[in-house]
N, C-alpha and C positions, 0 to 999 in steps of 0.2 A: 816556733820563731820563725820570722823569715830568714829565708838565706842568701847571704849575699852575694852569691855568686848566679844567683836568678834576675836581680837586682842589675848584676853588670852586663848578664847577658839582653836583657831589658835594655838597658841604653846601649847595648850595640850593637841592636837590631833599629832603635830608633822608635822604642816605645816609651811615649812621654807619659804617660798616665796611668804605669805600671804599680798596680798596688793590690796587695795580697787578699781575696775575700773567699768565704764560702759558697759551694754552688747548694742548691736543695736539691733531696737525694732520697729514696727509697730503696732502703737494701731488701732483696730478696733470697729465700733459701729455701730448695726441696724440702729438705729437713727439717724446716722451720727452725733453725737452732739460732742461726745468726740476721736472721731476716723473715720478713714475712713469708707465710709458708706459699708455696707456688705450685697447682696443682690443675690439673688435667684430666677427664675421664679416661676411661679404657676403649669407651665408644669414639669420643674424638680421637685419639689415636690413633686406632683402624688397625685392623690386619696387617695392612705393608710393614709401616714403623716398629710393631710392635713382634712381629715376628723379626725383626732386624734387631732390637734390642733383646729379644732372646735368644738370637745367634741359631735360628732354627736353617734348616736346609728348606728344599723345594716341596718336599711330602709332607711334611708337619706345617709350614707353611699354607698348604693348601687348606690343611685340616681347620687350620685356624681360620681362614677363610668361611668353611663350615658352620664352625661355632657362632661366626659376628653374621651369619646367615642368620642361621635358626633365629638367634636371638632380635633381629630385624621380625619376621615373620611371624614369632609371637610376642615382640612388644614389648620385649623383655630390655628392661635398661642394665648396658653396663657402667657401671662407675666407678668398681675398684675392684682390686685384685681379687677379694672374696666375692664379685660376680663371675669374673671370669673364673676364678674356680669352680665356681658352682656351676657352672654351664661345660666346662669341662666331666665333673664326674656326673652331668646327668648324660652325654654323651657315651660315657664309660659302661653307665650303667645300660643305655639301652641302644649300644652300639648296631646290633645287626638292626632294627627298625629304621634309625636315623640311615647308615649304609644304606638302606632300600632305597629313601628319600633325595638323601643329598647326594649320594657319592659314597664310595669305598673306604672304611677309615678302619686303619688298623691299631691292633691295643699297641705297639712297640711306638708305632707314633705318637698316639696321642699320651703314652708314658713320658715322652720324649719331653713332650709341650710342659707337661704339670713339671717335672722336674725343670724343666728351664723357669718357669713361674716360680718357684719355690728359690729358686739362685737368685731371679728380680729379685722378690720381698728380703732376701738375706741382704741383696747390693742399697735397699733404702728404696725401692719401687713403691713399696706400702706407704710410704710417705707422698709418694708423688699423686697417684692414679688416689681421688675421692674428689669430693665438693666442700666447699666452694671453691668453683674453678676459675682460671685467672677470666677474665674480663679486658678487651682488647684495649679500652679506652682508657684502662689506668694503668698503662705503659708511656700514654698521650697525655697524662696530667701536667699546668701550670702552679704557679703557687700563685698569691694574691697580687702579687707584682707583676705577673703577665710572664714571669722566666719558666722556662719549660723544666718538669724533674728531671735530676740522671733518676736512671734506674739502673743500680749495680746487682751482678749476680755471685754469690757465694759457690764458688767450684772449688775451694781446695779438696773437699770429698768428692765431688761430686766428678770430679777430671779421672779419680782413681777407679770408675766406673764407664769407661768413652765409650760405650755402646748407647748408653741410656744419656750422658753428656750430648754424644751428636745429635741424638733423636730426638732429642727434647729441644735442640736449637733448629734442628730440622723442621719439627714439629711447629714453632714458632712462625718459622717461615712464612711455612703455609697457612698458618691460619691468620697470619697478617696481610696475604694476597688474595685470600677466598673474602674475607671478611670486609676488607679496606673498599670505598669507592674508587671509581678512576676519577684523577684530578689533574692528571695531563702532567704539564713541566711545570714546577709550581719553583718561585722565587724561592722560594726557604721551603725544606722538605718536614714533613709534620715526626717524622722519627730518622733518627740515624742509630743505626745497630751494628755494633761491636760483636766481633765473632773471637776471643781469641785461642790459641791454640785448633788454627781451624782444618789443620791435617786432619784431625779425630774425624770430621764428617766427612772425608771422604776415602778412610781405611775400606775395605772388603766393599764397596758400593758395586751393586751391576750395573752393566752399563745402560740398563731401561731406567733405569731410577735419577743415574747420574746426566742422562738427558732431560729429562721433568727438573730436576735442579734447574739445571742450565737457562731452563725454559722459564723459570720461575724468577731467575737472575736480570732475566732478557726484558721482562715485565713487571717486575715488582715497582719498578722505578715509576713508571706512569699511578701507580700508588700513591705516591708521596715518600717513599720509603726510600734510605739509601743504606747500603749495607757493605763495612769494611769487614774483608779478611784479614787475619793479622794471623803472623805464622812467622818461624825462625829463617825459611826456606824459599824462594819464590815458587821452587819445584813442588813443592806439598803441595798444591792447589792446580787441579787441575786443567791442561791447556783450553778445554771447552769454557769452563767457569772462566779462567784468565781474559778470556776475548771479552768477557763481558764487563767488565770493570774498567772503568775511563780514569780514574785518579789513582798515580800512585805514588808510595813513599817508600824509599827503599834505604835502609841506615847501614850499618859498613858490615861488610860480611870480610872474613877471614881465611885465606884460601889455602887453609893446612894442607889439604885431603885431600885427592878425588873428588871425591863429593862434595867437596867446597867449592873445587876450580869449577865444576859444574854447574855449581848454582850462581857463580859469581855469572858465568856466561850467560847464565838463561836470564838471568837478572837484568843485564846488561842488551837481550835481545827484544824486551819487554818496555823499553823507553825508544821512543823517536828520537833519530840521533841528533846529537848536537854537535856542529863542529871542532866548535872551541874544548869539550870535554871527549876524554879517550873513557869510558865508561869502566871496561874493564879494570882500568887500574883506579881511578879515583874510589870505586864501590870499597875497596881496601884501605884507603889512604882518610877514609873520614873519619873524624873526631867524637866525641860525644855529643849526641844535640846537632851535628850534621845529618844530612839526609840528600841524596835522590830523589826529587821533586818533580813530577808530569802530571798537569790538571788538564781536563776537558775546556777550553779555547771558548769563545762566543757559538760557535755553530756545532759546538759538542767535537772538536776534531781534537785530540789530544796534544799538545804542545809539543816542546822538544823539552826534554827534560837538564833539570837545570840544579846547582849546585847548592843548597839551600839551608839558611839557620832556621832550627825550630823554634818558637817562639814557648818560653816559659812559662809553665803555667799558674793559675794564680792560685790555685787551691793548692792544700796541703799535700805533698809528697811523703808516701806509707802509706800503712795499713792503720785502721779505725781501731780506737782501743771496744774491748768487748763496753766496758762500760759508756761509750759512745753511742757504738751500736742499738743498746738497750736504750735508751733518752731518746734517738731519732723514732726506732720503730715504737715506743710509747706516745710519742706526741705525733704521731703522721694520721692521718685521717681515714684510712684505709684498713687499719687494725682491727676494728669491730667486723669487717667485711668477709680478710681470711683467717685471720687468729684463732677462728674455731672450727675444727670440723663437725660436718655435716655428713650425716648415715642416715638417708631417707629411704624409704620400701625400695628393692630395687632386682635385680634379678634374684641374689639370694637370700634373699626374704621372701620372696613367692614363692621359686621353687621349694625352701625350709616348709614352710606353711603348707602347701599340696601337697608335699609328701606325707606331712606330718597328718593331715585328714585323709588321705589316702588309707592308711594303715588298718587294715581291719583289728577287730576287738579278738582280743585274744580268746582264742578256743578253749574251753575248759574238758572235752572230751575230744579220741578220736571220729568219735561218730558224728560230732557236730562239724570236723573238719570235714571228714567226707560230704556231709549235705553240702555243706560250700563248695565244693568241689573247683576247679579250677578256675582261676583268675583270665577272663574273657580279657578280649583285645579290645573293648569299647566297656567294660569297666576297669582295666588300667589306667593311672594315674597320667602315665606318659601319651598314652594316646588322645586321652582329652586336653593333654598339653598341647599336641601337636594337632590333630586332625581334629576336637570340636570347636564349635561356633562360637562359643560360652568365651565373652569378655569379661577380660578382668577391670578392676576397678582401677580408674587413673591410664586406662590404655589408650586415651585421644589425646593425654598429655605427650605418653609418650611417643604416639607415633608422630606428632606433629612435631618432634625434637629430630625423630630419627627419620623424615619423612625423606630428607633428600639423600639420606643411604640407601632408598628400595628404588630407585628408578637407574633406567642406562644399564650397561652389560658388566660383568666383572670386575672388568680394568676401570671401568666408569666409578664403580662402588667405593675400591682401595683409595683411587682419588679423592673422592668426597671425602671420604672418611678421614680426612685432615693431613695429608702427603700433598698434593696436588688440585684438592678441592675447587678452587676458583677456575680451574683449565675448562670442567667443562660445564659449568654451575655451580650456584650457590648452594650452601649448605647451611640448615637455620641452626643457630645455634640456643642455647640456654636462653 
């Protein structure tokens, strides 16, 4: 039902053609319950962001780097958590041999990673990692009338696991950055990205990664992507990131506590002063639908802050009903592409088959066992995996998809694996 207050606001602002209308929309959900499943692969997420999701310290994070490097060297696809767990089991079983080749691996740190993976699976990570993985062009679709389709991510459950939520958003930002071409200063961006509860992105972030995120924010606009951070307090977003943001919209803040007063002062300092406004006073006086606004001028210089009324939305305000979600999902053109999980041959299957094929036939007597003798390194299945020259089926496809992650130094590899890959070079996607 149309709301009379919305029409009143539209008339007050001077919008003559205001009328309510629906927008084309895709609904997404990492769990696949309230929208199309949204997935990526373990390999694309990479060890840096995955280590952050798992809340690993430096030592287990280094071991996770070894696991990814081992998978790279042997052309083993890391698609889902089963693949990651299979690689961890391989490292646990052959820890001494792998340590000699890649660096010391402690059993305690390896066990910490395995426990963290178990916790991630319990928190919904099993639904997130797998195939078919998200293709960025599906976020920039238009309908038959040429209108851009809005993509909404259901985050009511995802927000309960803030590490997974924030790492997913940063992964998506980095994917946009490294895969979209340079387009310069467009009149209209290809994609606008709104991040709610933005403070979750920066909690517990080491300075080195924060610097890289700052670099992405400075350069991603040249890819035709706009990013808006939404948070209750302006000091939730680091100053390094705030410095890269051109447009600012600040709603009312109430200064009831010392923290609130600090937030008011911080918000006031981010605006270009207007001699007609005392920003620290006006922020606390803003009514519903009012905001302090500063936009970039023609030459990219922020304009003076102005007190403004926000235009009313043309779509319905409020949550969508379950029946509506299901109807939109059923009618969408991408359901056949993402709604069904694909489990193709990857590290888990290859390692399982290799282990099964290498197991000796059961011996019928101790004499036969004595004649067989100890298993030599050349006969061991792990040695064949690590040191052998035999190429397994599908290796060419695997290497083509992971070739970008086998170049450069270790930092370059971490960046290429889905956090900041575009800074040092392009990575080949699916």
